[in-house]
N, C-alpha and C positions, 0 to 999 in steps of 0.2 A: 424276396417279394414281401410286401407288407402283410402281416398276419401269419406268415409262414413260420412254423415251429423250427427252431434251430436244432440241427442234428448234433448229438453228442457221441463221439466215437470212443469206444473202450476197446483196448487191446488185451488179449489173453496174457501177454507178458506183464501187464499191470495187475491182473488178478494174482499172478505168481508173486510179484513184489509186495502187494498189499497183504497177502496171506502170510508171507514171511514175517512182516512186521508193519502194521498199518501206520505207525508213527514214522517209520523210515520212509514209507511211500509219500506221506504228507510233506516231509522235508525235501525229498528228492524233487517233487513236483513244484513246490512253491519257493524253494531256495535254489535248487539246482547245484551241480558241482561238476568239475572236470574229472574225467577218469584218470586214475593213476597209471603209470607205465605198467605196473604189474597187472592191473585190471585190463589194460589194452592187450597185453600179451595173452592173458587168459581168454579174452574174447576172440582173438585171432586163432588160438589153438582150438577153441570150441568150434569155430567155423570149419577148420580143417578136419576135425573129428567128425562133424556132421557130413561133410563132403565125402569122406572115406566110407562112412557107414551107409551113405545113400546109394553107393554103387550096386550092392546086391538088390536094393529095392527097385532100381531101374530095370534090372534083369528080370525081376518078378512082375514087372508091369505096374508097380505101384505109382501113385501120384506124389511128387515131391514138392514141398513148399509152394503149393498153389494158393494164390491170394483169394480169400473167401470173406464174405461178410453177410450178416443177417441183421434185420431190424428187430429189436426187442422192445415191446411196448410201442409208444407213439413216436419217440424221438431218439432212442438209443441205438446206435449201430455198433455191433460187435464185429470187429475186423481183425484178421490175422492170417498167418501162414503156418499150417500144421507141418511138422517135419515130414510125415509120410502117411498115406492112407490108401486103402483099397476097398472096393465094393464088390461083394459077391451076393448076387440076388438081393434079398431083403436084409442083408447084414453088412455093416461097415466096420472096418477095423482102423482105428487111429493109433499111430505110433508116435510117441513123444520120447526123444532121446536126451539124456543128460550125461555129461562127461564125468560126473562125480561117482563115488562108490554107492551112494544111497544108503538108507537104513538097513539093518539086518532083517527087519520085519516090516512088511507093508511098504508104503512110499511116503515121501514128505507130502504133507497136505498142500503145500504150495504147488508141487508138481501135479498133484491130482486135480487141483482147481484149473490149472492151465490146460491140461489134457482134456478135462471134462468140457471146457469151453469149446475146444476144437470139435469134439464129438457131437456136442449139442448143435453147433453151427452146421456141420455136415449133414446131420440127420434131418435138420430143418430144410436145408437147401436141396437135398437129394430125395426127400420124401421117404427116407428109410426108417423103419420102426425099431430095428435092433442095432445098437451101437456098442462095440467093444473097445476097450482102451488097453494099450500095452505101453508101459513106461519102461524104457531100457536104460539101465545104469551101466557103469563101466564093466562090472563083473556079474550082474544079475538083471533079470527082468521080472516085472510083475504085471499081471493082467486082471482086469475087472470089467464090469459092465456099467454103462451109463444108466443109472437108476434114478428114481424119484428123489432120493436123498441128495444125490450129487447135483441134480438140476436145481433143487431148492436152495442148496448152498451157493451155487453159481449165481442165481438171480439175486440172492441177498448180497453177495459180494459186489455185483454190478451196481446195485442201488447205493451201497455205501461208498464205492469209489466215486460215483457221481456227486454225492454229498461232499466228500472230502476235496475232490479236485475242483469242482465247479463253484462250491459255496465256501470253501476254506474252513470247514469244520475240523477241529483238531481231534484225531482219533486216538484210540488206545495204543499204548506202547507195549508190545509183546516182547517182554524182556527176558534175557537169559545172559549169564556171565559171558558165554562165548560170543554171542551176537553183539552185545553192548561193548565189549572190549575192543572190537575192531570197527565199530560204527563211526563214521566221520561226523555224525550229528550228535554224538553222545553228550557233550557238554550242554548244548542248548536244550536238548531233550530233558535232561535231568533238571535243568533250571526251570523249565516250564512247569514241571511237577511241583517244585518248591513254590513258585508263584501261585499255582492253583491252590495249594494248601493254605497259603496266607490269605487268599481271597475267601476260601471256605466254600467254593462252589462244588455242587454235586450234580453235574450234568451227565447225561447219557453219553458214553463214548463209543462211537462206531468202532467195530472191530473187537470189542471186549469179549464177545462170545467166542472168539477164536482161541482164547486162552485154554491150554490143555489139548489142543487139536494138532499137535505137531506131526503125528503120523496117521495116515489113513490105512487102517488095517483091513479094509474091504478088498484090497489088492492081495492076491495070494501067489 
């Protein structure tokens, strides 16, 4: 309708990808690419892994992959499917499963951001005051609570994703030898930095504040 504000949908999986590397997210959104056979196999194995792990949850009466969404601000819709959750009185537990080994201490910040989004959404939808998060890796699990710091980080990530996706603003490249070596956008990413140096611009880069936040140690 005329004058109606367009809704912008943001998925928790985007928060995960953006936190992993904002520049990779930019290229994935604006350039796109086909998944390799190896990536397709890993995706299939991940679905099988989640299916197997979900069996005990069903026995316990937990809710699995329920589609949920909440409106953040005036026009942003946060939408997704948490792996599993349960509500007990005024407490909600959100479970996010990853098929990787995970870090030896804490959790990857990208996993924390994704799980925090689900906890935030469910707390808003169900009117629950206390939300706990458990991230389960292949050999270990880590638990934490949805606190003010996580919510602040979540809202900042959402704002930056909208800037990058909807307005095409080039974000920060969160580089590491391991990440960059296997990145399909490596060449164009480094060339962009060369071009930027030649122009001499010093613009604020969304995502630059994520440097040094590889692990969330609030999970114990």
